[in-house]
N, C-alpha and C positions, 0 to 999 in steps of 0.2 A: 388437579392442577391448582385450584383455589386454595386447597389445604396446604399444599407445598409453598405457595406464595405467602400465605399467612405465617407459616413456620419460619420462612426466611426473614420476614419482617420482624418477627418476634426475636429471632437471634440477633439481628442488627440492633434492635432497640436495647437488648440486654447488654450488648457490647458497648454501645454508646453510654448507657447508664453507668456501667462499670468503669469506663474510662473517665467519665466526669467525676464520679465519686472518688476515684483514685487521685485525680488531679486536685480536688478539694482537700483531700487528706494530706497530699504532699505539700500543698501550699500552707496548710496549718502547721504541719510538722516542721516545716523549714523556718518558722518564725524564730528570731533570736529570743533568748530567754528574757531579755529586758522588755520585750513586747508581748510576752505572755502574762497571764494573771500571776502575780507574785504569790497569791494564795487563792484557794477556791472561792469563787463568788458565792457568798451565803446571803440569801434574802431573808429578811425578817418581817414580822407581822406589820402590815401597813406600809411597807416600803413603796416609794415612788420610783417608777422606771420611766425615764424620759428619753424620747428620740428627738434630736435636733438636726436641722440641716436646711436644704433647699427643696426644689421640686421633686427630687427623687424620694425624699423622705415625706414631703407634703402629700404627694400622690392623691390630690383631690380631696383632702380631708374637709370635713364640715366644721368650719371655724365657729359657727353659731353654738356648737356644743363642745367646744374645745376644753372647757373647764370641767366637763364631766369625765371622770376617770372611767376607763374601760368602755367608752361609748364606741360602738362599732363604726359609725360613720365618721366620728371625730379622729379615728386612727387612720383614715384614708384607705386606699386600695393597694398599697405597696407592702414592702417588707415589714414595717411596724405592725401592720394588721395581721401579717402571717406569724410574727413572733409573739405578739401580745397575747392572743388567745391560747397559744401553747403554754406560755408561762402561767397564765391563769388556770389552765387545766392541770398542769403538773405541780402547781403550788396552791392548790385550792384552799388550804387552811390559813394562808397568809394574808388574805384580803389585800393583794397587791393593787396599787393605783398606777395605771399605765396611761401615759399621755404622749401625744405627738404634737410638736411645735415647729415642724418644718414649714418653711414658707417659700413658695416658688419664686425663683429669680434671685434669691439671696446669696450674698457673698460674705466673706469674713467680716467686713466692716458693718454689714447689716445685722449680723448676729451680735456684734459688739454693742450696737445701739439698743438692742432689746434684751440683752443678756440678763440683766437684773430681773426684769418682770417675767420673762419667759423661761428662765432657767434657775437662777439663784433662789427666787421667791418660791419656787415649787419644791425646793429642798430634795432633789432626787438622791436616792441611795445608789442608783445606777444610771449613768448618763452616757448616751451614745450620740456621737457627732459625726456627720458626713457632710463635708463642705469643701468646695474648691473648684468645681467645674465651671461655675459662673464667674469665678475670679479671672479665668482666662477667656471664657467664651464672650463675656461682655467687653473684655479688652479688645478682642478681635472685631467686635461689632461697633467699636468706637464709643462705647458708653461708660468706659472705666479705664483708668490708666495705671492700676496697681501692678507692681512688679512681683517677681518671685520673692524678693526680700520682704516686701510688704506683706505678702501672704504668710511667710514664715513668722515674722514678728507679731502679726495680728493674731494668728492661731495660738502662738505661745502665750500671748497676753491673755487670751480667753481662758486657757487652761490654768494659768497662774491665778487669775481672778477667781476661778471656780475652786481651786485648792484652798485659797485663803478664806473663802466664805464657807466652804463645805469640806473641811479637812478629811472627812471619812468617806467621801463619795468615791465610788468606783467609776472610772472613766474609760470609755471605749472610743478610740479614734478609728474611723473607717477610712480606708484608702480611697481617694478620689479615683475615678476610672472613666475610660471611654473605650468604645469599640470602633474599629476601623470600618465604618459604614455611615450612611446618612450624612449628617453635618460634619463628620470628622474626616479631615484630609491631612496631607503632609504638613500644612502650615501650623498645625497644632504642636508639632515636634521640632526640636527636643524640649521646648519650654514646658509642655505638659508633664513630661517625665521629670523635669527638674522640680516642678511643684509637688509631684508625688514624693520625690526624694526628701524634700524639706518637711513635708507632712510626717513622714516616717521618722525623721530625725527629731522633730518637735515631740512626737509621741514618746519616743525612747527617752528623751531628756526629761520629760514630765512623768515618766513611769506609768504611762497608761497602757491598756491593752490595744492591740492593733489588728484590725480585720483586713486581710489582704484581698480586697475586692478585685483590683486589677489583675493580680496574679491568678485569682480564681477564674475570672472570665477568659484570660489568656489560655488557661489550661482547658477550659470548656471548648473554646474554639479549636484548639489543637486536637481535641478528641474527634473532630470531624463535623461539628455544627457550624453553620454560618453565623457571622457576627450579628446580623440583624435578627436572628432567632432570639437572641438575648436582649438586644436593645435596638429597636427599629430605626431610630435616628442616630444611633451611636452613643447616646447620652441617657435617655430615659428607658429603663428596663421594661421589657414585656412581662407578662405573668410568669413566664419561665425564669426570666432574669431575677425578678423579685423573689421567687421561690428559692433560687440558688443562693441569693444573698442571705435570706433568712436562715437557710441551712448552715451556711458558713459562719454567720454571726453566732449562732448558738454553739457551734463546735468550738470557736475561739473563746467565747465567754464561759463556756462550760455549764450552761443552763439548759 
């Protein structure tokens, strides 16, 4: 009887895994051409790879060591820490320099204030940005009054400034996401979806790559897993959520 139960569990896990993988593949395949890499991302000797954003990217990173490339604790415990070691392993001859500059609680205006020091001055060859959930969350909490239009223009200005300073940088804009559990309720909508839409438009207009995190999580939930399996409070990913993000990021970027 125990063997049979184990076999049944194994089959269910296989089905879930297959469904999630198929959902990720579908989300990536459905990307419009203008949001895919226009050419393969080629990393070169000594290139800097930089992750920017809020607490989802920050993930408890050690800021005392943030200036040390490839420092385990400085990369945090989230998707940058999952992606970074794999890039170092797969491109061992390139001496890549990987940094995490996400800061918990930050919104687009906060990124703008520190963009020169925390992005431009690092001269990344590959820049990944995930920002937007605090722009609406802090608004609901009464600590910010930025509109959807403010989010759009602010994000567009960041990308334009980056292009002007670093014309050869490859930019990855990650889709802001929430899952319907924890802190997330109906009051978030439709405004959150409007913010997602303008982020996608800004990315397309700027010619960046786009990682469809919301679509990815929606597909994962549709496969049969509960939303809080991926993000307990609806915003901050669990280990499983960060792992799924890392997998999807790599598939979109092609690294």
